[in-house]
C-alpha positions as CSV (number, residue, x, y, z in Angstrom):
1,M,54.6,103.8,174.3
2,K,52.6,105.2,171.3
3,S,49.0,104.5,172.2
4,I,46.7,104.4,169.2
5,G,43.4,104.1,171.0
6,S,41.5,102.6,174.0
7,G,38.0,101.2,174.6
8,G,35.7,99.1,177.0
9,V,31.6,86.9,175.8
10,G,33.5,84.3,176.8
11,R,35.8,85.1,179.7
12,G,35.4,88.8,180.0
13,P,35.5,91.5,180.0
14,L,39.3,91.2,179.7
15,R,42.0,93.9,179.7
16,V,43.5,93.3,176.2
17,T,46.5,95.0,174.7
18,V,46.5,94.8,170.9
19,L,50.0,95.2,169.5
20,A,50.3,96.5,165.9
21,G,52.7,98.5,163.7
22,G,56.2,97.4,164.5
23,V,59.3,97.8,162.5
24,G,59.0,95.4,159.6
25,V,58.2,96.0,156.0
26,E,54.6,94.9,156.7
27,R,54.0,97.7,159.2
28,E,51.2,99.4,157.3
29,V,49.3,96.1,157.0
30,S,49.9,95.4,160.7
31,L,48.3,98.7,161.6
32,Q,45.2,97.8,159.6
33,S,45.1,94.3,161.3
34,G,45.5,95.9,164.7
35,A,42.7,98.3,164.1
36,G,40.4,95.5,163.0
37,V,41.2,93.4,166.1
38,F,40.9,96.4,168.4
39,E,37.4,97.3,167.1
40,A,36.3,93.7,167.5
41,M,37.6,93.7,171.0
42,R,35.5,96.7,171.8
43,R,32.4,95.2,170.2
44,L,33.0,92.0,172.3
45,G,33.0,94.1,175.5
46,H,36.7,93.8,176.3
47,H,38.7,96.8,177.6
48,A,41.2,97.1,174.8
49,A,44.2,99.3,174.1
50,L,45.8,99.5,170.7
51,C,49.5,100.1,170.9
52,D,52.4,100.5,168.5
53,I,55.5,98.5,169.6
54,G,59.0,97.8,168.5
55,P,62.1,96.1,169.9
56,D,63.4,99.5,171.1
57,D,60.1,100.5,172.8
58,L,58.4,97.8,174.9
59,S,56.5,100.2,177.2
60,A,53.2,98.9,175.8
61,L,53.9,95.7,177.8
62,D,54.1,97.5,181.0
63,E,50.4,98.3,181.1
64,P,48.3,95.8,183.1
65,A,46.7,93.3,180.8
66,D,44.9,89.9,181.0
67,F,45.8,89.1,177.4
68,V,48.0,90.4,174.5
69,F,46.7,90.0,171.0
70,I,49.6,90.2,168.5
71,A,48.7,91.8,165.2
72,L,52.3,92.3,164.2
73,H,53.3,90.8,160.8
74,G,56.8,89.8,159.9
75,E,59.8,91.0,161.8
76,F,59.4,91.2,165.6
77,G,55.8,89.9,165.3
78,E,56.2,86.5,163.8
79,D,59.8,85.7,164.3
80,G,59.6,84.6,167.9
81,R,61.3,87.6,169.5
82,L,58.2,89.2,170.9
83,Q,56.8,85.9,172.0
84,R,60.0,85.2,174.0
85,E,59.6,88.6,175.7
86,L,56.0,88.0,176.5
87,D,56.9,84.6,178.0
88,R,59.6,86.2,180.1
89,R,57.1,88.7,181.5
90,G,54.5,86.0,182.0
91,L,51.9,87.6,179.7
92,P,49.5,85.4,177.9
93,Y,49.2,86.0,174.2
94,C,47.6,84.7,171.0
95,G,48.7,81.9,168.8
96,S,52.0,80.1,168.5
97,G,54.9,80.2,171.0
98,A,58.3,81.6,170.4
99,E,60.0,78.4,169.0
100,A,57.2,77.6,166.6
101,S,57.0,81.3,165.4
102,A,60.8,81.4,164.8
103,A,60.7,78.1,162.9
104,A,57.8,79.2,160.7
105,F,59.3,82.6,160.0
106,N,62.5,81.1,158.7
107,K,61.5,79.5,155.4
108,V,64.5,77.2,155.3
109,T,63.9,75.9,158.8
110,A,60.2,75.4,157.8
111,K,61.1,73.5,154.7
112,R,63.3,71.2,156.7
113,R,60.4,70.6,159.1
114,F,58.0,70.0,156.3
115,A,60.3,67.4,154.7
116,A,60.7,65.6,158.0
117,A,56.9,65.4,158.4
118,G,56.3,64.3,154.9
119,V,54.8,67.6,153.7
120,P,55.8,68.3,150.1
121,T,57.5,71.6,149.4
122,P,59.3,73.0,146.3
123,A,63.0,72.1,145.8
124,Y,65.3,74.9,147.0
125,V,68.8,76.0,147.5
126,V,70.2,78.7,149.8
127,A,72.6,81.2,148.2
128,T,75.2,83.2,150.1
129,A,78.2,85.2,149.0
130,N,80.4,82.2,149.5
131,V,78.2,79.8,147.5
132,F,76.8,82.2,144.9
133,D,77.9,80.6,141.6
134,D,77.0,77.0,142.6
135,A,73.6,78.0,144.0
136,V,72.6,80.1,140.9
137,A,73.8,77.3,138.6
138,W,71.8,74.6,140.5
139,M,68.3,76.0,139.8
140,H,67.0,76.4,136.3
141,P,65.0,79.5,135.5
142,P,62.2,80.4,135.8
143,C,62.4,80.0,139.6
144,V,61.5,82.0,142.7
145,V,64.0,84.2,144.6
146,K,62.9,85.3,148.0
147,P,64.2,86.3,151.4
148,S,64.7,83.4,153.8
149,A,62.9,85.2,156.5
150,S,60.2,87.7,155.6
151,G,56.5,87.8,154.7
152,S,53.8,89.2,152.4
153,S,56.0,88.3,149.4
154,V,58.2,91.3,150.0
155,G,61.5,91.0,148.1
156,T,60.2,88.0,146.0
157,S,60.8,87.8,142.3
158,I,60.5,85.2,139.5
159,P,63.5,85.6,137.2
160,K,63.2,84.1,133.8
161,D,66.8,83.8,132.8
162,R,70.3,83.3,134.3
163,T,71.2,87.0,134.1
164,S,68.1,88.2,136.0
165,L,68.4,85.2,138.4
166,A,72.0,86.2,139.3
167,A,70.9,89.9,139.8
168,A,67.9,88.9,142.0
169,V,70.0,86.6,144.2
170,R,72.8,89.2,144.5
171,E,70.2,91.8,145.6
172,R,68.8,89.6,148.3
173,I,72.3,88.7,149.6
174,E,73.2,92.3,149.8
175,A,70.0,93.1,151.7
176,E,69.8,90.0,154.0
177,G,73.0,88.1,153.7
178,E,71.4,85.1,151.9
179,A,68.8,84.3,149.3
180,L,66.3,81.4,149.0
181,I,66.1,80.1,145.4
182,E,63.0,77.9,145.0
183,Q,61.6,75.7,142.3
184,Y,58.8,77.5,140.4
185,I,55.5,75.7,140.5
186,R,53.1,76.5,137.7
187,G,49.5,76.2,138.7
188,P,46.7,77.4,141.1
189,E,47.6,79.0,144.3
190,L,45.7,77.9,147.4
191,T,45.6,78.8,151.0
192,V,44.2,77.0,154.1
193,G,43.4,78.6,157.4
194,V,43.9,76.4,160.5
195,L,41.8,77.2,163.6
196,G,42.3,75.0,166.7
197,E,42.7,71.5,165.4
198,T,40.7,72.0,162.2
199,A,41.6,73.0,158.7
200,L,39.1,75.6,157.3
201,P,37.8,75.5,153.7
202,V,40.4,75.8,150.9
203,C,40.6,79.2,149.2
204,Q,42.0,79.7,145.7
205,I,43.7,83.0,145.0
206,R,43.6,84.5,141.5
207,T,45.5,87.7,140.7
208,K,46.1,89.5,137.5
209,R,49.7,90.0,138.5
210,E,52.6,87.6,137.9
211,F,52.1,86.2,141.4
212,Y,50.3,87.0,144.6
213,D,52.6,89.8,145.7
214,Y,52.2,92.6,148.3
215,Q,50.2,94.8,145.8
216,A,47.8,91.9,145.0
217,K,47.4,91.0,148.7
218,Y,46.7,94.3,150.2
219,I,46.0,97.0,147.6
220,D,44.4,95.5,144.4
221,D,40.6,95.3,144.4
222,D,40.6,92.8,141.5
223,T,42.3,89.9,143.3
224,E,39.8,87.0,143.5
225,Y,39.4,84.7,146.5
226,L,37.4,81.6,145.5
227,F,36.0,79.0,147.9
228,D,34.2,77.1,145.1
229,V,37.5,75.7,143.8
230,D,37.5,74.0,140.5
231,L,39.8,71.1,141.6
232,P,39.0,67.5,142.6
233,G,37.4,67.2,146.0
234,E,39.9,64.5,147.1
235,L,42.8,66.9,146.3
236,L,41.3,69.7,148.4
237,A,40.7,67.3,151.3
238,H,44.3,66.2,150.9
239,V,45.6,69.8,151.0
240,Q,43.5,70.3,154.2
241,R,45.1,67.3,155.9
242,L,48.6,68.4,154.8
243,S,47.9,71.9,156.1
244,L,47.3,70.5,159.6
245,A,50.4,68.4,159.2
246,A,52.5,71.5,158.3
247,H,51.0,73.5,161.2
248,R,51.8,70.7,163.6
249,A,55.3,70.1,162.1
250,L,56.3,73.6,163.2
251,G,54.7,73.3,166.6
252,C,52.1,76.0,165.7
253,E,49.1,76.5,168.0
254,V,45.6,78.0,167.9
255,F,45.6,79.5,164.4
256,S,47.7,79.9,161.3
257,R,47.4,80.0,157.5
258,V,49.2,77.6,155.2
259,D,50.0,78.7,151.6
260,W,50.1,76.2,148.7
261,M,50.9,75.8,145.0
262,I,49.4,73.0,142.9
263,D,51.5,71.8,140.0
264,R,49.3,72.2,136.9
265,E,50.6,69.0,135.2
266,S,50.8,66.5,138.0
267,G,48.2,67.9,140.3
268,S,50.6,67.6,143.2
269,P,50.5,70.1,146.1
270,F,53.5,72.0,147.4
271,A,53.6,73.9,150.7
272,L,55.2,77.3,150.5
273,E,55.0,78.6,154.1
274,V,53.0,78.8,157.3
275,N,51.9,82.2,158.5
276,T,51.6,82.3,162.3
277,I,50.1,85.8,162.5
278,P,48.0,86.1,159.3
279,G,46.3,89.3,158.4
280,F,43.1,90.6,160.0
281,T,42.3,93.2,157.3
282,S,39.4,93.4,154.7
283,H,41.6,91.5,152.3
284,S,42.7,88.8,154.8
285,L,42.1,85.2,154.1
286,L,41.8,83.6,157.6
287,P,38.7,85.7,158.4
288,K,37.3,84.9,155.0
289,A,37.7,81.2,155.5
290,A,36.2,81.4,159.0
291,A,33.2,83.3,157.6
292,R,32.8,80.4,155.2
293,V,31.9,78.1,158.1
294,G,29.8,80.7,159.9
295,I,32.3,82.3,162.2
296,T,32.1,86.1,162.2
297,F,35.2,88.3,162.4
298,D,34.3,89.0,166.1
299,G,33.7,85.4,166.7
300,L,37.1,84.5,165.2
301,V,38.8,87.0,167.5
302,Q,37.0,85.7,170.6
303,R,37.8,82.1,169.6
304,I,41.5,82.9,169.3
305,V,41.5,84.6,172.7
306,D,39.7,81.7,174.3
307,E,41.8,79.0,172.8
308,S,45.0,80.9,173.5
309,L,44.1,81.3,177.1
310,D,43.1,77.7,177.4
311,R,46.7,76.8,176.2
312,W,48.2,79.3,178.6
313,E,46.2,78.1,181.6
314,A,47.0,74.4,180.8
315,R,50.7,75.2,180.7
316,R,50.6,77.0,184.0
317,C,48.8,74.1,185.5
318,D,51.2,71.7,183.8
319,G,48.1,69.7,182.7
320,P,46.7,68.6,179.3
321,T,45.8,71.2,176.8
322,T,42.1,72.0,176.7
323,V,40.6,71.0,173.4
324,R,37.6,73.0,172.3
325,R,34.9,72.0,169.9
326,A,36.2,71.6,166.3
327,V,34.8,73.8,163.6
328,A,32.7,71.9,161.2
329,V,34.1,72.1,157.7
């Protein structure tokens, strides 16, 4: 185990293991998220240890702990594998379970769940080496090419012509075995945090880049996050309701963040994905949305711990899930 730090209110003080780092392309962001959660745990009076973890080194899970806070983004943090291991060990942890995490992480599975629940999502096709030509011919550029299972827009591009589309799809197939080709929606990009059973205020994202990519999310200082959104109130309320529907369609629990595009011409919303372990950095949107309704960063962390433990204890007792007071929007 590579220990990154240790330190000393709801249920507490608790022994909390904060997991960060990992093996995915979002490792550096995960380390920042983990550090933020770790410091919050210390301020809240919990006995926290911040640990780097990966599928080849699970020794962090051998330490006695009352709760595990997962701050791992992407591979081995959001794909359900770590959650399955924690379930096997009987360790309570934050957020969604293994099945919901895996469903949300795979964008194709998520889109199918959205469609079944009546949540609109952009049209798409999955390209593989065996169906390369037909898949590329099916979608008219500009369109979006992305990995079917990844996060933080890593590996995402917006090709403008057939040549660049074919090249982008080929690159993704070589890297991951398949590529998701998605309809390009022109218009504002929104995101909605879900906490408990409540959709937090809608946030609009404005970036000077072509789209909200990794650089815009975590590095640029000129990316704008606007809660005074210049869109009709009924549309924003509709997006909040749909965000809860998307969260529930995947079986998510406790918290998530749902990303949206709004078609500029029709005003129709389209769900892109649900993030089951959204960021906890200075740029991160779930803490920003929580702050908008008066929940501090530390309060958000404690709320996630409490609601996750409620869920865990209810399952162990085989009783109804405890429902906490909804956040006023």
